[in-house]
mmCIF file of the C-alpha atoms, coordinates in Angstrom:
data_MODEL
# 
_entry.id   MODEL 
# 
loop_
_atom_site.group_PDB 
_atom_site.id 
_atom_site.type_symbol 
_atom_site.label_atom_id 
_atom_site.label_alt_id 
_atom_site.label_comp_id 
_atom_site.label_asym_id 
_atom_site.label_entity_id 
_atom_site.label_seq_id 
_atom_site.pdbx_PDB_ins_code 
_atom_site.Cartn_x 
_atom_site.Cartn_y 
_atom_site.Cartn_z 
_atom_site.occupancy 
_atom_site.B_iso_or_equiv 
_atom_site.pdbx_formal_charge 
_atom_site.auth_seq_id 
_atom_site.auth_comp_id 
_atom_site.auth_asym_id 
_atom_site.auth_atom_id 
_atom_site.pdbx_PDB_model_num 
ATOM 1   C CA . MET A 1 1   ? 100.090 114.158 101.441 1.00 0.00 ? 1   MET A CA 1 
ATOM 2   C CA . SER A 1 2   ? 102.973 112.720 99.530  1.00 0.00 ? 2   SER A CA 1 
ATOM 3   C CA . CYS A 1 3   ? 106.110 110.791 100.222 1.00 0.00 ? 3   CYS A CA 1 
ATOM 4   C CA . THR A 1 4   ? 109.463 110.542 98.499  1.00 0.00 ? 4   THR A CA 1 
ATOM 5   C CA . THR A 1 5   ? 111.222 107.198 98.230  1.00 0.00 ? 5   THR A CA 1 
ATOM 6   C CA . TYR A 1 6   ? 114.527 106.420 96.591  1.00 0.00 ? 6   TYR A CA 1 
ATOM 7   C CA . CYS A 1 7   ? 114.939 103.211 94.571  1.00 0.00 ? 7   CYS A CA 1 
ATOM 8   C CA . GLU A 1 8   ? 117.369 100.807 96.231  1.00 0.00 ? 8   GLU A CA 1 
ATOM 9   C CA . GLY A 1 9   ? 118.645 99.624  92.852  1.00 0.00 ? 9   GLY A CA 1 
ATOM 10  C CA . CYS A 1 10  ? 119.218 102.844 90.931  1.00 0.00 ? 10  CYS A CA 1 
ATOM 11  C CA . GLY A 1 11  ? 118.786 105.573 93.533  1.00 0.00 ? 11  GLY A CA 1 
ATOM 12  C CA . ALA A 1 12  ? 116.091 107.331 91.481  1.00 0.00 ? 12  ALA A CA 1 
ATOM 13  C CA . ARG A 1 13  ? 113.680 109.581 93.365  1.00 0.00 ? 13  ARG A CA 1 
ATOM 14  C CA . HIS A 1 14  ? 109.991 108.576 93.364  1.00 0.00 ? 14  HIS A CA 1 
ATOM 15  C CA . ASP A 1 15  ? 107.295 110.920 94.670  1.00 0.00 ? 15  ASP A CA 1 
ATOM 16  C CA . TRP A 1 16  ? 104.048 109.174 95.533  1.00 0.00 ? 16  TRP A CA 1 
ATOM 17  C CA . SER A 1 17  ? 100.961 109.316 97.745  1.00 0.00 ? 17  SER A CA 1 
ATOM 18  C CA . TRP A 1 18  ? 99.141  106.590 99.642  1.00 0.00 ? 18  TRP A CA 1 
ATOM 19  C CA . GLU A 1 19  ? 96.029  107.127 97.519  1.00 0.00 ? 19  GLU A CA 1 
ATOM 20  C CA . GLU A 1 20  ? 97.890  105.528 94.597  1.00 0.00 ? 20  GLU A CA 1 
ATOM 21  C CA . ALA A 1 21  ? 97.673  102.155 96.381  1.00 0.00 ? 21  ALA A CA 1 
ATOM 22  C CA . PHE A 1 22  ? 93.920  102.258 95.661  1.00 0.00 ? 22  PHE A CA 1 
ATOM 23  C CA . ASP A 1 23  ? 94.220  103.588 92.086  1.00 0.00 ? 23  ASP A CA 1 
ATOM 24  C CA . LYS A 1 24  ? 94.344  101.277 89.071  1.00 0.00 ? 24  LYS A CA 1 
ATOM 25  C CA . PHE A 1 25  ? 96.517  103.881 87.376  1.00 0.00 ? 25  PHE A CA 1 
ATOM 26  C CA . GLY A 1 26  ? 98.591  104.674 90.488  1.00 0.00 ? 26  GLY A CA 1 
ATOM 27  C CA . PHE A 1 27  ? 102.367 104.535 90.627  1.00 0.00 ? 27  PHE A CA 1 
ATOM 28  C CA . GLY A 1 28  ? 102.636 105.411 86.943  1.00 0.00 ? 28  GLY A CA 1 
ATOM 29  C CA . ASP A 1 29  ? 100.072 102.704 86.081  1.00 0.00 ? 29  ASP A CA 1 
ATOM 30  C CA . GLY A 1 30  ? 102.403 100.239 87.746  1.00 0.00 ? 30  GLY A CA 1 
ATOM 31  C CA . ASP A 1 31  ? 105.413 101.317 85.700  1.00 0.00 ? 31  ASP A CA 1 
ATOM 32  C CA . GLY A 1 32  ? 106.920 103.229 88.612  1.00 0.00 ? 32  GLY A CA 1 
ATOM 33  C CA . LEU A 1 33  ? 108.049 102.112 92.029  1.00 0.00 ? 33  LEU A CA 1 
ATOM 34  C CA . VAL A 1 34  ? 104.864 100.429 93.329  1.00 0.00 ? 34  VAL A CA 1 
ATOM 35  C CA . MET A 1 35  ? 104.434 101.129 97.056  1.00 0.00 ? 35  MET A CA 1 
ATOM 36  C CA . THR A 1 36  ? 101.118 99.329  97.614  1.00 0.00 ? 36  THR A CA 1 
ATOM 37  C CA . ASP A 1 37  ? 102.688 96.863  100.065 1.00 0.00 ? 37  ASP A CA 1 
ATOM 38  C CA . THR A 1 38  ? 104.053 99.743  102.137 1.00 0.00 ? 38  THR A CA 1 
ATOM 39  C CA . VAL A 1 39  ? 100.578 101.284 102.395 1.00 0.00 ? 39  VAL A CA 1 
ATOM 40  C CA . ALA A 1 40  ? 98.955  97.905  103.124 1.00 0.00 ? 40  ALA A CA 1 
ATOM 41  C CA . ASN A 1 41  ? 101.493 97.220  105.888 1.00 0.00 ? 41  ASN A CA 1 
ATOM 42  C CA . VAL A 1 42  ? 100.705 100.511 107.642 1.00 0.00 ? 42  VAL A CA 1 
ATOM 43  C CA . ILE A 1 43  ? 97.042  99.510  107.725 1.00 0.00 ? 43  ILE A CA 1 
ATOM 44  C CA . ARG A 1 44  ? 97.874  95.937  108.824 1.00 0.00 ? 44  ARG A CA 1 
ATOM 45  C CA . GLN A 1 45  ? 100.001 97.209  111.709 1.00 0.00 ? 45  GLN A CA 1 
ATOM 46  C CA . ALA A 1 46  ? 96.891  99.019  112.971 1.00 0.00 ? 46  ALA A CA 1 
ATOM 47  C CA . GLY A 1 47  ? 95.066  95.687  113.256 1.00 0.00 ? 47  GLY A CA 1 
ATOM 48  C CA . TYR A 1 48  ? 93.252  95.453  109.919 1.00 0.00 ? 48  TYR A CA 1 
ATOM 49  C CA . LEU A 1 49  ? 93.244  92.564  107.462 1.00 0.00 ? 49  LEU A CA 1 
ATOM 50  C CA . VAL A 1 50  ? 94.262  93.957  104.060 1.00 0.00 ? 50  VAL A CA 1 
ATOM 51  C CA . ALA A 1 51  ? 93.991  92.253  100.674 1.00 0.00 ? 51  ALA A CA 1 
ATOM 52  C CA . THR A 1 52  ? 95.805  93.401  97.559  1.00 0.00 ? 52  THR A CA 1 
ATOM 53  C CA . GLN A 1 53  ? 95.281  92.295  94.002  1.00 0.00 ? 53  GLN A CA 1 
ATOM 54  C CA . LYS A 1 54  ? 97.219  92.622  90.775  1.00 0.00 ? 54  LYS A CA 1 
ATOM 55  C CA . TRP A 1 55  ? 95.233  94.727  88.309  1.00 0.00 ? 55  TRP A CA 1 
ATOM 56  C CA . GLY A 1 56  ? 95.984  94.874  84.639  1.00 0.00 ? 56  GLY A CA 1 
ATOM 57  C CA . LEU A 1 57  ? 99.421  93.901  83.500  1.00 0.00 ? 57  LEU A CA 1 
ATOM 58  C CA . HIS A 1 58  ? 101.481 95.328  86.320  1.00 0.00 ? 58  HIS A CA 1 
ATOM 59  C CA . ASN A 1 59  ? 99.740  97.398  88.956  1.00 0.00 ? 59  ASN A CA 1 
ATOM 60  C CA . VAL A 1 60  ? 98.719  96.191  92.417  1.00 0.00 ? 60  VAL A CA 1 
ATOM 61  C CA . ILE A 1 61  ? 95.928  97.847  94.418  1.00 0.00 ? 61  ILE A CA 1 
ATOM 62  C CA . ILE A 1 62  ? 94.288  97.417  97.810  1.00 0.00 ? 62  ILE A CA 1 
ATOM 63  C CA . THR A 1 63  ? 90.929  95.698  97.283  1.00 0.00 ? 63  THR A CA 1 
ATOM 64  C CA . SER A 1 64  ? 89.778  94.961  100.834 1.00 0.00 ? 64  SER A CA 1 
ATOM 65  C CA . ILE A 1 65  ? 90.309  96.261  104.356 1.00 0.00 ? 65  ILE A CA 1 
ATOM 66  C CA . LYS A 1 66  ? 88.569  94.400  107.158 1.00 0.00 ? 66  LYS A CA 1 
ATOM 67  C CA . LEU A 1 67  ? 88.376  95.001  110.867 1.00 0.00 ? 67  LEU A CA 1 
ATOM 68  C CA . GLY A 1 68  ? 87.182  91.705  112.250 1.00 0.00 ? 68  GLY A CA 1 
ATOM 69  C CA . ARG A 1 69  ? 84.547  90.627  109.748 1.00 0.00 ? 69  ARG A CA 1 
ATOM 70  C CA . ILE A 1 70  ? 83.505  94.149  108.783 1.00 0.00 ? 70  ILE A CA 1 
ATOM 71  C CA . GLU A 1 71  ? 84.642  95.393  105.377 1.00 0.00 ? 71  GLU A CA 1 
ATOM 72  C CA . GLN A 1 72  ? 85.851  99.003  105.550 1.00 0.00 ? 72  GLN A CA 1 
ATOM 73  C CA . ILE A 1 73  ? 85.502  99.686  101.818 1.00 0.00 ? 73  ILE A CA 1 
ATOM 74  C CA . PRO A 1 74  ? 81.794  100.268 101.225 1.00 0.00 ? 74  PRO A CA 1 
ATOM 75  C CA . LYS A 1 75  ? 79.961  98.234  98.609  1.00 0.00 ? 75  LYS A CA 1 
ATOM 76  C CA . GLY A 1 76  ? 79.264  100.058 95.396  1.00 0.00 ? 76  GLY A CA 1 
ATOM 77  C CA . LYS A 1 77  ? 82.623  101.815 95.239  1.00 0.00 ? 77  LYS A CA 1 
ATOM 78  C CA . ARG A 1 78  ? 84.482  101.413 91.970  1.00 0.00 ? 78  ARG A CA 1 
ATOM 79  C CA . LEU A 1 79  ? 87.718  99.877  93.191  1.00 0.00 ? 79  LEU A CA 1 
ATOM 80  C CA . GLY A 1 80  ? 90.669  101.226 91.316  1.00 0.00 ? 80  GLY A CA 1 
ATOM 81  C CA . TYR A 1 81  ? 88.794  104.316 90.151  1.00 0.00 ? 81  TYR A CA 1 
ATOM 82  C CA . ASP A 1 82  ? 87.042  106.105 93.040  1.00 0.00 ? 82  ASP A CA 1 
ATOM 83  C CA . ASP A 1 83  ? 89.082  108.383 95.318  1.00 0.00 ? 83  ASP A CA 1 
ATOM 84  C CA . PRO A 1 84  ? 89.763  106.512 98.583  1.00 0.00 ? 84  PRO A CA 1 
ATOM 85  C CA . ARG A 1 85  ? 89.439  109.772 100.534 1.00 0.00 ? 85  ARG A CA 1 
ATOM 86  C CA . ASP A 1 86  ? 85.769  109.751 99.507  1.00 0.00 ? 86  ASP A CA 1 
ATOM 87  C CA . TYR A 1 87  ? 84.976  106.301 100.934 1.00 0.00 ? 87  TYR A CA 1 
ATOM 88  C CA . LEU A 1 88  ? 87.513  105.146 103.519 1.00 0.00 ? 88  LEU A CA 1 
ATOM 89  C CA . PRO A 1 89  ? 86.655  105.664 107.195 1.00 0.00 ? 89  PRO A CA 1 
ATOM 90  C CA . ALA A 1 90  ? 88.161  108.805 108.692 1.00 0.00 ? 90  ALA A CA 1 
ATOM 91  C CA . GLY A 1 91  ? 90.331  106.731 111.042 1.00 0.00 ? 91  GLY A CA 1 
ATOM 92  C CA . ILE A 1 92  ? 92.068  104.925 108.176 1.00 0.00 ? 92  ILE A CA 1 
ATOM 93  C CA . ILE A 1 93  ? 92.604  108.188 106.293 1.00 0.00 ? 93  ILE A CA 1 
ATOM 94  C CA . ALA A 1 94  ? 94.116  109.784 109.416 1.00 0.00 ? 94  ALA A CA 1 
ATOM 95  C CA . LEU A 1 95  ? 96.317  106.717 109.965 1.00 0.00 ? 95  LEU A CA 1 
ATOM 96  C CA . LEU A 1 96  ? 97.678  106.881 106.425 1.00 0.00 ? 96  LEU A CA 1 
ATOM 97  C CA . ASP A 1 97  ? 98.098  110.651 106.506 1.00 0.00 ? 97  ASP A CA 1 
ATOM 98  C CA . GLU A 1 98  ? 100.061 110.310 109.743 1.00 0.00 ? 98  GLU A CA 1 
ATOM 99  C CA . HIS A 1 99  ? 102.347 107.463 108.688 1.00 0.00 ? 99  HIS A CA 1 
ATOM 100 C CA . ILE A 1 100 ? 102.861 108.263 105.014 1.00 0.00 ? 100 ILE A CA 1 
ATOM 101 C CA . ARG A 1 101 ? 103.743 111.895 104.783 1.00 0.00 ? 101 ARG A CA 1 
ATOM 102 C CA . ASN A 1 102 ? 106.117 114.195 103.012 1.00 0.00 ? 102 ASN A CA 1 
ATOM 103 C CA . GLU A 1 103 ? 109.325 112.736 104.318 1.00 0.00 ? 103 GLU A CA 1 
ATOM 104 C CA . GLU A 1 104 ? 112.203 111.522 102.240 1.00 0.00 ? 104 GLU A CA 1 
ATOM 105 C CA . GLU A 1 105 ? 113.022 107.860 102.688 1.00 0.00 ? 105 GLU A CA 1 
ATOM 106 C CA . ARG A 1 106 ? 116.409 106.659 101.543 1.00 0.00 ? 106 ARG A CA 1 
ATOM 107 C CA . PRO A 1 107 ? 117.481 103.019 101.259 1.00 0.00 ? 107 PRO A CA 1 
# 
């Protein structure tokens, strides 16, 4: 699933997917419009505690998702490199697929 967002400043079109919020090289390795906070907020609104972290010089990724005290990202996963569809619980994947889909968002 992908989404299109338009930059508020310049109006440029940015196509992206929620998986990029978990990818060290997502959002053009941080050079594009970084939408990690948008993805994190969708998960937070569902009742999860979400932590993000700046990786490298400019990219930000999701590094933790907790429901209560239970971490939803399994240990042993290479954060920033492994595909989140391979390790996130099905409920979180469905949530993100439902709320971040191929719709154009304009400022």
